[in-house]
Each structure stands twice: as C-alpha cells, then as structure tokens.
C-alpha positions in Angstrom: 90.6 248.1 164.9 93.2 249.6 166.9 95.0 251.2 164.6 91.6 252.7 163.3 90.5 254.4 166.9 94.1 255.8 167.0 93.4 257.6 163.8 90.3 258.4 164.5 91.4 259.5 168.1 93.9 262.0 166.5 90.6 263.5 164.1 88.6 263.9 167.4 91.0 265.9 168.8 91.7 268.0 165.9 88.2 269.1 165.8 87.8 269.6 169.4 90.6 272.0 169.5 88.9 274.1 166.6 88.0 277.3 168.3 83.8 277.3 169.0 83.7 281.5 168.6 84.3 281.0 164.7 81.3 279.5 163.8 77.7 281.2 162.8 74.8 280.3 165.3 73.6 278.2 162.7 76.9 276.6 162.2 77.5 276.3 166.1 73.5 275.0 166.3 74.2 272.2 163.4 77.7 271.1 164.6 76.4 270.4 168.3 73.7 267.8 166.8 76.6 266.2 164.3 78.8 266.4 167.4 76.3 264.3 169.2 75.1 261.8 166.9 78.6 260.7 166.3 79.1 260.3 170.0 76.3 258.4 170.1 77.6 256.3 167.6 81.0 255.7 169.5 78.9 254.8 173.0 77.0 252.7 171.0 80.5 250.7 169.6 81.8 250.7 173.5 78.4 249.5 174.7 78.9 246.3 172.0 82.5 246.1 173.2 81.2 245.9 176.8 79.1 243.4 175.7 81.4 241.0 174.1 83.5 241.6 177.1 80.7 240.8 179.8 79.7 237.9 177.5 83.2 236.5 177.8 83.4 236.5 181.5 86.6 238.3 181.4 86.0 240.5 184.3 85.6 237.5 186.7 88.4 235.7 185.2 90.6 238.7 185.7 89.4 239.1 189.7 86.6 241.7 189.1 83.7 241.0 191.5 81.4 241.7 188.1 81.7 244.1 184.8 80.4 247.0 186.2 83.7 246.9 188.4 86.0 246.0 185.8 84.6 249.0 184.2 84.9 251.4 187.1 88.4 250.2 188.2 89.7 250.5 184.5 88.1 253.1 182.6 87.5 255.5 186.0 84.0 256.1 185.4 81.1 255.8 188.3 78.9 252.4 188.5 76.1 254.0 187.8 77.8 255.1 184.1 79.4 251.7 184.0 75.8 249.9 184.9 74.2 252.2 181.8 77.0 250.9 179.2 76.4 247.3 180.2 72.7 247.9 179.7 72.9 249.5 176.8 75.7 246.6 175.4 73.2 243.9 176.0 69.9 245.8 174.4 72.0 246.4 171.5 72.7 242.8 171.1 69.3 241.2 171.9 67.5 244.1 169.8 69.2 244.9 166.2 66.7 247.0 164.9 67.4 249.3 168.2 71.1 249.1 167.5 70.9 249.8 164.0 69.1 253.0 164.9 71.6 254.1 167.5 74.7 253.5 165.0 73.0 255.4 162.3 72.4 258.5 165.2 68.8 258.4 165.0 67.9 257.5 168.3 70.8 258.1 171.3 71.5 255.8 174.0 69.5 257.5 176.6 66.5 256.8 174.2 67.7 253.8 173.3 67.5 252.4 177.0 64.0 253.6 177.6 62.4 252.0 174.9 64.7 248.6 176.0 62.8 249.3 179.1 59.1 249.8 177.7 59.7 246.5 175.4 60.8 244.8 178.0 57.5 244.7 180.1 56.1 243.1 177.0 55.9 238.7 177.6 58.8 237.3 175.3 56.1 235.0 174.1 54.6 238.2 172.4 57.1 238.6 170.2 54.2 240.5 167.4 53.5 242.8 170.0 57.3 243.6 170.7 58.2 243.9 167.4 55.2 246.4 166.7 55.9 248.7 169.8 59.7 248.9 169.1 58.8 249.9 165.7 56.5 252.4 167.2 58.8 254.0 169.7 61.9 254.2 167.1 59.7 255.9 165.3 58.5 258.6 167.8 62.4 258.6 168.9 63.2 261.3 166.4 60.6 263.9 168.0 60.4 263.0 171.8 62.7 262.7 174.6 63.5 259.5 176.7 60.7 259.9 179.6 58.1 261.0 176.9 58.9 258.0 175.0 58.2 255.6 177.9 54.6 257.6 178.3 54.0 257.1 174.7 55.1 253.3 175.0 52.6 252.6 177.4 49.7 254.4 175.1 50.7 252.2 171.9 50.6 249.1 174.5 47.2 249.8 175.5 46.4 250.5 172.0 47.8 247.3 170.7 46.8 244.7 173.5 44.5 246.4 176.1 44.7 243.7 178.3 48.2 242.9 177.9 48.7 246.9 178.9 46.4 246.5 182.2 48.4 243.7 183.0 51.4 245.0 182.6 50.6 248.5 184.5 49.4 246.3 187.5 52.5 244.3 187.6 54.6 247.5 187.1 53.0 249.4 189.8 52.9 246.3 192.1 56.8 246.0 192.0 57.6 249.3 192.2 55.6 249.6 195.6 57.7 246.7 196.8 60.9 248.5 195.4 59.9 251.8 197.3 58.9 250.0 200.5 62.0 248.7 200.8 64.1 251.6 199.8 62.1 253.6 202.3 64.0 255.8 205.1 64.5 258.9 206.3 67.9 260.7 207.9 68.5 263.7 209.7 72.6 264.9 209.4 74.4 267.8 210.3 75.7 269.9 207.3 78.4 271.3 209.0 77.3 274.9 208.7 74.8 275.5 211.1 71.8 273.2 209.4 70.4 269.8 209.5 69.8 267.7 206.0 66.8 266.0 205.3 66.9 263.1 203.1 64.9 260.1 202.1 63.0 258.3 200.3 59.2 257.4 200.5 57.0 255.0 198.8 54.0 256.8 196.6 51.1 255.7 199.1 53.2 257.5 202.1 54.2 260.3 200.4 50.6 261.2 199.3 50.1 261.3 203.0 52.8 263.4 203.8 51.8 265.9 201.1 48.3 266.5 202.3 49.4 267.0 205.7 51.8 270.1 204.7 50.2 271.4 201.4 47.3 273.3 203.6 51.1 274.5 205.4 52.4 275.2 202.8 50.7 278.2 200.6 52.5 281.4 200.5 51.6 283.8 203.3 51.5 287.3 202.3 51.5 290.0 205.2 51.0 293.5 205.4 54.6 293.8 204.5 54.4 292.7 200.9 54.5 289.4 199.6 55.9 286.0 201.3 59.5 285.9 200.2 60.3 282.0 200.9 60.9 279.7 198.6 58.2 276.9 198.0 61.0 274.2 199.4 61.6 276.8 202.3 57.6 276.8 202.9 57.5 273.1 202.6 60.0 272.9 205.0 58.2 275.3 207.7 55.1 273.2 207.1 56.7 269.8 208.0 57.8 271.2 211.2 54.4 272.5 211.8 53.1 269.3 211.7 55.3 267.7 213.9 54.7 270.9 216.4 50.7 270.3 216.3 51.8 266.4 216.7 53.5 267.1 219.6 50.9 269.2 221.2 48.4 267.0 220.3 49.5 264.3 223.1 48.3 261.5 221.2 51.9 260.6 220.3 53.7 257.9 222.5 55.7 258.3 225.1 59.6 258.3 225.1 61.1 256.5 227.6 58.2 257.0 230.0 57.5 260.9 229.2 55.6 262.6 226.4 57.8 263.4 223.2 59.7 266.9 224.0 62.7 268.8 223.4 65.2 268.9 225.9 67.1 272.4 225.5 69.5 273.7 228.3 70.2 277.3 228.8 72.0 280.1 231.5 68.8 281.8 232.1 70.9 284.6 233.3 72.3 285.0 230.0 68.9 284.1 228.5 67.7 287.5 229.7 70.7 289.4 229.1 69.9 288.1 225.3 73.5 286.5 225.0 72.4 283.1 225.8 72.9 280.0 223.1 70.7 277.2 224.2 71.9 273.8 223.6 70.0 270.7 222.8 70.2 267.3 224.0 71.3 266.2 220.4 74.1 268.4 220.9 72.8 271.4 218.6 72.9 275.3 219.4 69.8 277.5 219.3 70.1 281.1 219.4 68.7 283.0 222.0 65.8 284.6 219.8 64.6 280.5 218.7 65.0 280.1 222.6 62.7 283.0 223.4 60.3 281.7 221.1 60.3 278.2 222.3 59.6 279.6 225.5 56.3 281.1 224.4 54.6 277.9 224.3 57.0 275.3 226.4 57.0 273.3 229.8 59.8 275.2 231.7 62.1 272.6 233.7 64.1 274.8 235.9 67.6 272.9 236.9 70.3 274.6 239.3 73.4 272.8 238.2 76.7 272.9 240.4 80.1 274.0 238.9 81.0 271.0 236.5 77.4 271.3 235.2 76.0 268.4 237.4 72.1 268.8 238.2 71.8 269.2 241.9 68.1 270.5 242.2 65.6 270.0 239.5 62.3 272.1 240.1 58.7 271.3 238.7 57.9 272.0 235.0 55.6 275.0 234.8 53.3 274.7 231.2 52.0 277.7 229.6 49.7 278.8 227.7 47.6 275.7 227.6 43.9 274.6 228.7 42.3 278.0 229.6 44.7 280.2 229.1 45.6 278.9 225.8 41.5 278.6 224.8 40.9 282.1 226.3 43.9 283.0 223.3 42.3 281.5 221.0 38.8 282.6 221.1 39.6 286.2 221.1 41.9 286.2 218.1 40.2 283.4 215.8 43.5 282.0 214.4 47.1 284.0 214.0 45.9 287.3 214.8 49.6 289.0 212.2 47.8 290.8 210.0 46.8 289.4 206.7 47.1 285.6 208.1 44.6 282.9 207.7 46.3 280.4 209.3 43.2 278.7 212.0 44.1 278.7 215.9 45.1 275.0 216.1 47.7 275.7 214.1 49.3 278.3 216.3 51.6 279.0 219.4 50.8 281.7 221.9 53.1 284.1 222.1 53.6 286.1 225.7 53.8 289.5 224.5 56.1 290.6 227.4 58.4 287.4 227.7 57.6 285.0 230.4 61.6 285.5 231.2 60.7 289.2 231.9 57.7 288.3 234.0 55.3 288.5 231.9 52.4 287.1 233.0 50.3 283.9 231.3 46.8 285.1 230.9 44.9 286.5 228.0 46.1 290.1 227.7 49.5 289.2 227.6 49.3 286.1 224.8 48.8 286.3 221.4 48.5 284.0 218.8 50.6 283.4 215.7 51.5 281.1 213.3 54.9 279.5 213.3 56.0 281.4 210.3 54.7 284.9 212.2 56.3 283.7 215.0 59.7 284.2 214.0 58.6 287.3 212.1 57.5 288.9 215.7 61.0 287.3 217.9 63.2 288.7 215.0 62.2 292.2 216.5 61.1 294.4 213.4 57.5 294.0 214.0 55.8 294.8 217.8 52.5 293.2 219.1 50.5 294.9 222.0 47.3 294.4 223.3 44.9 297.9 222.4 42.8 299.0 224.9 39.4 297.2 223.5 41.4 293.9 224.4 42.6 293.1 220.4 46.4 292.7 219.8 47.0 295.3 217.2 50.6 295.1 215.4 52.8 298.3 214.8 55.0 297.6 211.5 58.7 298.6 211.3 59.5 302.4 210.1 60.7 301.1 206.1 56.9 299.5 206.0 55.0 302.2 207.2 57.1 305.5 208.4 54.1 306.6 210.7 54.1 302.8 212.1 50.8 303.1 212.3 49.1 299.6 214.1 47.2 297.7 212.0 45.0 294.4 212.7 44.1 291.4 211.1 40.5 291.4 209.3 40.4 287.9 208.3 39.3 286.2 211.9 35.6 287.2 213.1 36.6 288.6 216.9 33.8 291.1 216.9 
C-alpha cells in the first residue's frame, strides 16, 4: 500500500504542476469536477484508515488523549478537521452503501456526513426505514448540497413514517434547545482599533426576542440627504444600542451598586468646551468630543472637582437634562424625530440641545429638538444645522453639497399642526 501511495503521490504532484491556463473553459470545468471526485475517493480511503486506527485504540497506546488529538498532532490539522475525518470513517464503516457511493465519487464527504446525520435520527429498530431513507438521499446527492439533503431527509422520513418523523423532530428540537441553552453566552472585547467586538450564542427563543426588539429599529432611514448608507449589520448594531438606551431611560432596570444603571464618563470641562477633550469611561474606554457632547444632551451631569493627583475633593449634585415636563414639551411639539424624512416615534428619541448645555444653552422647549439616535449622530457631526423657527417648530439647514442654497427643511411625517 505504501508503494501504491508513493506512486500515486508522484502522479498527483505531476498533475498538480500542470499549468491551468492551458485548459479551455470546458476542460477547466471538467477537470475541477474530476479532481474533486478523486479527492473525495482519497478522503474516503483516509477516513477508513482513521476508523481502523480508532478501532485498534492506537492513539491511546501512543499516549494521545484521543484519536482527534493524535490526528491533530500527527497530521498538523485542526481538531475540527480531525473530528470530521473520524466521523466519516466510522460512518463508512457502519453504512456500506454510503461508503461505496463515496468511493465511487457519486457522493462527496460532506454529503455523506449529512446523510449519516439524517439516518442517525432514525431508531436502530427501524432498519427498513433507515435503508429506504439512505437510498433516497444517496440518489438525491447528485443534485443537492448537504444542507438541502438534510431538509429532504426530514421530508422523506415524514413521508415514509409520519409518526416517527414527528417524534424525531420533537426529540431533535428538545436536544438542540438544551444544547443551545447550555452554550448561551455574550461577551464584549476590545478589537484593539477603537471598537468593541460583540460575540455570543442564543437559543432560538431568546434570539427571536432580541430580533423582535431590534427589527423595528433596523429599517433603513432615508432622509433629505438621500438613502440610508448604513449596512444591514450597522443598522442592527445601532438598533441594539437604541433598545438599551430605551431600557436605561425607562427606569425599570434593577439597581447596580445601589444606583440606577448608568454610564460614568470623566472629562475636563474646559477642554470639552474647547472641543479638544477626550472622555474616559469607567471601563477605561475613551470617547471623542463629539460623543461626549451627544451624551451630554440627555444625561445627568455630575460635576466633580479633582486635585492635581486626580483625586475627587468635591462632588456636586447631579443635574438631570430634559426629563419630565421639559422632555414631554419637546416631544409633544415634535411628535417624534424631527429630522426630515424620519418617522421614529418620540419614545425612541433623545432631546438634543440646539445650543449646547455646556455652552450655556438652557434646558427648555425652544432650545430642544427630538432626534432619534441615528440623526442625533448626524447633527453632532456638524454637516447639518438645526434651529427653531419663528413659529416655534424646528427646521434643519442641509449642508451645501446637498442643497447649495441651504434652504431650511422640516419633517412632514409627524402631525404637529
């Protein structure tokens, strides 16, 4: 066998070294299909060897913790690839029909594993059902990729034995739910370039709850300056933040250390007024001046006097901005986000100080405008300007690249008159 493999390796190396550019389009496509069939056959042979290795318990006798570990260290492959090889080898050993199809090149390795997962869901005391289901899926492998084969397997089982299909579906869903619940988790970690990476796993029910919460906030929001250029992923990220802002503003969350949940930001006030400041969160993260001014529009401001060693020596009283009657006065006037073209309701909006509170702007109706989170960021970038017109309603001045005349415009969506 070693001599045959050595000769095969030489032939394969010679074949792989041929220039692909010399092939015609038809030859190129045909060669890819033929090469894949050969690779599938060789992979099946390798998987059978791995199954024999596992059956002899050779990895443990060599001091390895498992067959997967032995393969990883011997072949320098990822554990996932090692597990797949072992699973394929064991499958081909117990399901000869699948093994013959793989070695013949009519079923590839991924399809074989998919068929194996489907037939594994059928009880062993139903051999006739297993054989019939296996034959159906092998026939369909000529036309369908692994994911679709799994779906076809469920349909075929429902046709062959409806009661069994219902039981297996229930068992599978319960098993998957337990597995997903056990794996559920959520992490926030710095990406090293000014962002924070979110990663995690939810079960199907929890994911549906999150989806239902963020879907209304994830729609594109075209405005007077054109279509919403955010990607779907960016819109979902903004929506998740908005949902959390609404939860924080609702006052219904449990206390954290005896106080309502809050963001703590430390910043030099004089530097902030000069727009050269960087704020520091209690997590250690840094914020730009633009972000600080945006947060200051709808926050509690707690002035603190620090000594030269940055130790607080006096802490003043918090001053809440645009809450209660002051916030309701703005929302009643604007009806929702006042930015042209936006239909977000008032409960999703911040109240923006037209003249910054840091610059002495008052917290009253004539100095406030309701803006959703997206358009609040737009205003703070500085391209658009906002003012209250003589009739008491807000109007927006577009940048010159949108309207060279910079004609004031309003939002027609909310009934304010």
